[in-house]
Each structure stands twice: as C-alpha cells, then as structure tokens.
C-alpha positions as CSV (number, residue, x, y, z in Angstrom):
1,M,148.5,95.0,179.0
2,T,150.2,98.4,179.2
3,Q,152.3,98.7,176.1
4,E,150.9,101.2,173.6
5,L,151.2,101.5,169.8
6,V,154.6,102.7,168.8
7,V,154.3,105.9,166.7
8,H,156.8,107.9,164.7
9,G,157.0,111.0,162.5
10,G,155.2,113.3,164.9
11,G,152.6,110.8,166.0
12,W,151.5,110.0,169.6
13,D,149.7,107.5,171.6
14,A,146.0,108.4,172.2
15,T,143.1,107.7,174.5
16,P,139.5,107.4,173.4
17,A,139.0,110.9,174.8
18,D,141.9,112.1,172.6
19,L,140.2,110.6,169.5
20,A,137.0,112.4,170.3
21,S,138.8,115.8,170.8
22,V,140.2,116.0,167.3
23,P,138.1,118.5,165.3
24,V,136.1,116.7,162.5
25,P,136.4,118.4,159.1
26,E,133.3,119.7,157.3
27,S,131.5,117.4,154.9
28,S,131.1,118.1,151.3
29,N,129.3,116.5,148.4
30,S,132.3,114.2,147.7
31,Y,133.8,113.8,151.2
32,V,132.1,112.7,154.4
33,P,134.5,112.1,157.3
34,V,133.6,109.6,160.0
35,P,134.4,110.8,163.5
36,Y,137.1,108.6,165.1
37,G,135.1,108.0,168.2
38,R,132.0,106.9,166.3
39,L,134.1,104.5,164.2
40,V,135.6,102.9,167.4
41,E,132.2,102.7,169.1
42,E,130.6,101.0,166.1
43,V,133.2,98.2,166.3
44,K,132.9,97.9,170.1
45,L,129.1,97.8,169.8
46,H,129.3,94.7,167.6
47,I,132.1,92.8,169.4
48,P,129.9,91.1,172.0
49,R,127.4,89.9,169.4
50,F,130.0,87.5,168.0
51,G,131.0,85.9,171.3
52,L,134.1,88.1,171.6
53,T,135.2,90.0,174.7
54,L,137.3,93.2,174.5
55,K,140.5,92.6,176.4
56,D,142.6,95.6,175.4
57,E,142.4,98.7,173.2
58,R,145.1,101.0,171.9
59,Y,145.1,104.0,169.7
60,A,147.5,106.4,168.0
61,L,147.2,109.7,166.2
62,G,149.4,111.1,163.5
63,R,149.7,114.0,161.1
64,E,148.5,116.5,163.7
65,G,145.5,114.3,164.4
66,N,144.6,113.8,160.8
67,Q,145.4,110.0,160.9
68,M,144.1,107.5,163.4
69,F,145.1,103.9,164.1
70,G,143.7,101.5,166.6
71,V,144.0,97.9,167.8
72,L,141.2,96.2,169.7
73,S,142.3,92.8,171.2
74,C,139.5,90.3,171.9
75,T,139.3,86.9,173.6
76,N,137.1,84.4,171.9
77,G,136.9,81.2,173.9
78,H,139.7,79.3,172.2
79,N,142.1,77.3,174.3
80,A,145.3,79.1,173.3
81,E,146.9,80.9,176.2
82,D,149.5,82.9,174.3
83,W,147.4,84.9,171.7
84,C,144.0,86.4,171.0
85,L,142.3,88.0,168.1
86,A,143.2,91.6,167.1
87,I,141.1,94.0,165.1
88,G,143.0,96.8,163.4
89,I,141.3,100.1,162.5
90,R,142.6,103.1,160.6
91,S,141.1,106.2,159.2
92,S,141.9,109.9,158.5
93,Y,140.5,113.4,158.3
94,D,142.8,114.5,155.5
95,R,141.7,111.9,152.9
96,S,145.1,110.1,153.2
97,L,143.4,106.9,154.5
98,A,140.0,105.3,153.8
99,V,138.1,103.8,156.7
100,G,139.8,100.5,157.0
101,F,139.6,97.3,159.1
102,V,141.8,94.2,159.2
103,A,141.8,91.2,161.5
104,G,144.8,89.4,163.0
105,S,146.4,88.1,166.2
106,H,147.9,89.6,169.3
107,V,150.7,87.5,170.9
108,F,150.7,87.9,174.7
109,V,154.3,86.7,175.5
110,C,156.1,89.4,173.6
111,D,153.2,91.7,173.0
112,N,153.5,91.5,169.2
113,L,150.7,92.2,166.7
114,A,150.2,90.5,163.3
115,F,147.5,91.1,160.8
116,H,146.0,88.5,158.4
117,G,144.7,89.3,154.9
118,E,141.5,87.2,154.9
119,S,139.4,90.0,156.5
120,E,140.2,93.4,155.1
121,F,137.6,96.0,154.6
122,S,137.9,99.6,153.5
123,R,135.5,102.3,152.6
124,K,136.2,105.8,151.2
125,H,134.8,108.8,153.0
126,T,132.1,109.4,150.5
127,L,128.3,109.8,150.5
128,N,126.5,107.1,152.4
129,V,129.5,106.0,154.4
130,F,127.5,106.2,157.6
131,R,124.8,104.0,156.1
132,D,127.4,101.4,155.0
133,L,129.5,101.5,158.2
134,P,127.4,99.1,160.4
135,D,127.2,96.5,157.6
136,M,131.0,96.8,157.0
137,V,131.7,96.2,160.7
138,Y,129.2,93.4,160.9
139,N,130.8,91.7,157.9
140,L,134.3,92.1,159.3
141,L,133.4,90.6,162.7
142,S,131.4,87.8,161.0
143,R,134.6,86.8,159.2
144,V,136.7,87.3,162.3
145,S,134.5,84.9,164.1
146,A,134.7,82.4,161.2
147,M,138.5,82.7,160.9
148,Q,139.3,81.9,164.6
149,S,140.0,78.2,163.8
150,A,142.0,79.1,160.7
151,I,144.3,81.4,162.6
152,A,144.7,78.8,165.4
153,T,145.5,76.2,162.8
154,E,148.2,78.3,161.2
155,I,149.8,79.1,164.5
156,V,149.9,75.5,165.5
157,A,151.4,74.6,162.2
158,M,154.1,77.3,162.6
159,K,154.9,76.1,166.1
160,A,155.4,72.5,164.8
161,R,157.5,73.5,161.7
162,V,161.2,73.2,162.6
163,L,163.5,75.3,160.4
164,D,167.2,74.8,159.8
165,D,169.3,77.9,159.3
166,Q,169.1,77.6,155.5
167,S,165.3,77.5,155.5
168,A,165.2,80.4,158.0
169,H,167.6,82.5,156.0
170,H,165.6,81.8,152.8
171,L,162.4,83.0,154.6
172,M,164.2,86.1,155.8
173,V,165.4,87.1,152.3
174,L,162.0,86.3,150.8
175,S,160.3,88.5,153.4
176,V,162.6,91.4,152.6
177,R,161.9,91.0,148.9
178,K,158.1,91.0,149.7
179,G,158.5,94.3,151.6
180,V,157.9,93.0,155.1
181,V,160.8,94.9,156.5
182,P,163.7,96.8,155.0
183,A,167.0,94.9,154.5
184,S,168.5,97.2,157.1
185,R,166.3,95.5,159.8
186,L,167.5,91.9,159.0
187,P,170.3,92.0,161.6
188,K,167.7,92.6,164.3
189,V,165.6,89.8,163.0
190,L,168.7,87.5,163.1
191,E,169.4,88.7,166.7
192,L,165.9,87.6,167.8
193,W,166.1,84.4,165.9
194,D,169.5,83.4,167.4
195,G,169.1,85.0,170.8
196,P,167.2,84.0,174.0
197,S,163.8,82.7,173.3
198,D,161.8,84.5,176.1
199,C,160.1,86.8,173.6
200,V,159.3,84.4,170.8
201,D,158.6,81.1,172.6
202,T,155.1,80.4,173.9
203,R,153.6,78.7,176.9
204,G,154.0,75.0,176.1
205,P,156.4,72.7,174.2
206,V,157.5,74.8,171.2
207,D,160.7,74.1,169.4
208,P,163.0,77.1,169.8
209,R,163.9,76.9,166.0
210,S,160.3,76.8,164.8
211,A,158.6,78.9,162.1
212,W,156.6,80.5,164.9
213,R,159.8,81.8,166.5
214,L,161.0,83.3,163.2
215,Y,157.5,84.8,162.6
216,N,157.6,86.5,166.0
217,A,161.1,87.7,165.4
218,F,159.8,89.6,162.4
219,T,156.8,91.0,164.3
220,G,159.0,91.9,167.2
221,V,161.2,94.0,164.9
222,M,158.1,95.6,163.4
223,K,157.0,96.9,166.8
224,S,159.4,99.8,166.3
225,R,157.7,100.9,163.1
226,S,154.7,103.2,162.7
227,P,151.2,101.7,163.1
228,R,150.5,102.0,159.4
229,D,153.8,100.2,158.5
230,Q,153.2,97.6,161.2
231,M,149.8,96.7,159.8
232,D,151.0,96.6,156.2
233,G,154.2,94.8,157.0
234,T,152.5,92.0,159.1
235,L,149.9,91.5,156.3
236,R,152.8,90.9,153.9
237,L,154.6,88.7,156.5
238,T,151.5,86.4,157.0
239,R,151.0,86.0,153.2
240,T,154.7,85.3,152.7
241,F,154.9,82.6,155.4
242,R,151.5,81.1,154.4
243,T,152.7,80.7,150.8
244,A,156.3,79.6,151.5
245,L,155.4,77.1,154.2
246,S,152.1,76.0,152.5
247,L,150.1,76.7,155.7
C-alpha cells in the first residue's frame, strides 16, 4: 500500500525517521512527554505477541511537529480478503493530545480506514507514563485480538443488509446529526452511494446497495479530512451504524 495519511492545516506525511527527529520537550513535575518513536516501537514490539503481522504503517505530523498520528495495519489470520485490523495512535508534544490508541479496520479495496470504539485507551503525559505505557499497549492489543471476530461479524452483517433509498437517506441524516461528517459533505457521500461501486464493493458477492457500501461511502469521504477528524469521525460512524442497524 502506498497511500499515506491525508493531512491538512500545515500537517505533513511523516516517516519513522521524521518522528524521531522532532525535538522532545523537557519534562516537568506535571508533564512527561513520550517520544513519538518510543511510542510507535512499543506498539510494534507487542504486535507479534498476539498473532498479528504488521502489514503497513503510516504517520503524519501537525502543528509544527507537536502532534503525531499513526495507523498500523495488521493481518491476523482471518479469511477476509478485503480488510485487516488497524491500530490508530495519536500523541502530542504541546499537551493538546494525550497518548491515545484506538482499534479499527483497514479496507483494502478503497484504502479506507474506520475506527471502532470498543478498544480506546488514552493516558495523559504525567508522572509514571513510561511505567504505564507497556501495560496500556498490552491491554489494547489483548482487546484487538479478542475483537477480531466481532469486527468480522459486523462487516458480514453490513454486507448482507440491503438498504432502500429511504433507509440509506435516514442513515445519512442521522450520521450528520451525530457529527460523523459536516452536512456540506453529504453530496459527496451521495455521489459514492449512487455512483460506480469499484471503491465500496468488496471481493465477493456483495449487494451494491448494502449498508457496507454506504459505510464505505462515508469513510471514503473522510479520507480527505485530517487524521484527528478521520479517527473521531469513524468512531462516531461505527457507533451510529451499530445502533441504527442493531449490529
């Protein structure tokens, strides 16, 4: 995979070397920054211990290097050919973001990302953050490993759920009300919903008017947003679809 995180507002795509090159602020009694490189390496160290294989890693920096976002995509032995697990990371050197992790899915066909809310962890940059970091990563990956079948079940259910236009439009309006995307982005969602299915269909017999198609229409639109908005928006999207469709 070659596509990188889309960044806005002065942000830029970054390599692991770029993360390591950002100066780390001085610690104080109330603030202990975690170097970006150490944070990423802690996650990568644990990944093989849970039967996961790192397939792709992408990073972005913002606010002159004071915010960092990353996505590590992992295969996990499931039979699906169109998606894998994704681990989202974010942190900062200016106290604007705590150390945070969230798990989700990475769709191969259209290269979309979606984050799920069952496995969210965050930790402020305070005393003992280095002591707590390994346990936090371990707990995240424990839940990621356990939630593999749950994510697969939800995706299968969305692929099987056929939506008429009224149901699809209701989900679109509901998603806007839940803050998934601004109302100004609905025309683009509609364009993906009504247009050619290359991006939102998957390998296999999937109805072109399925909930999975609509879900990926939203995540496709969110690719143009900042990494922070993409993570937050897909969390809201997953919760909205899960509740509205009783997944």
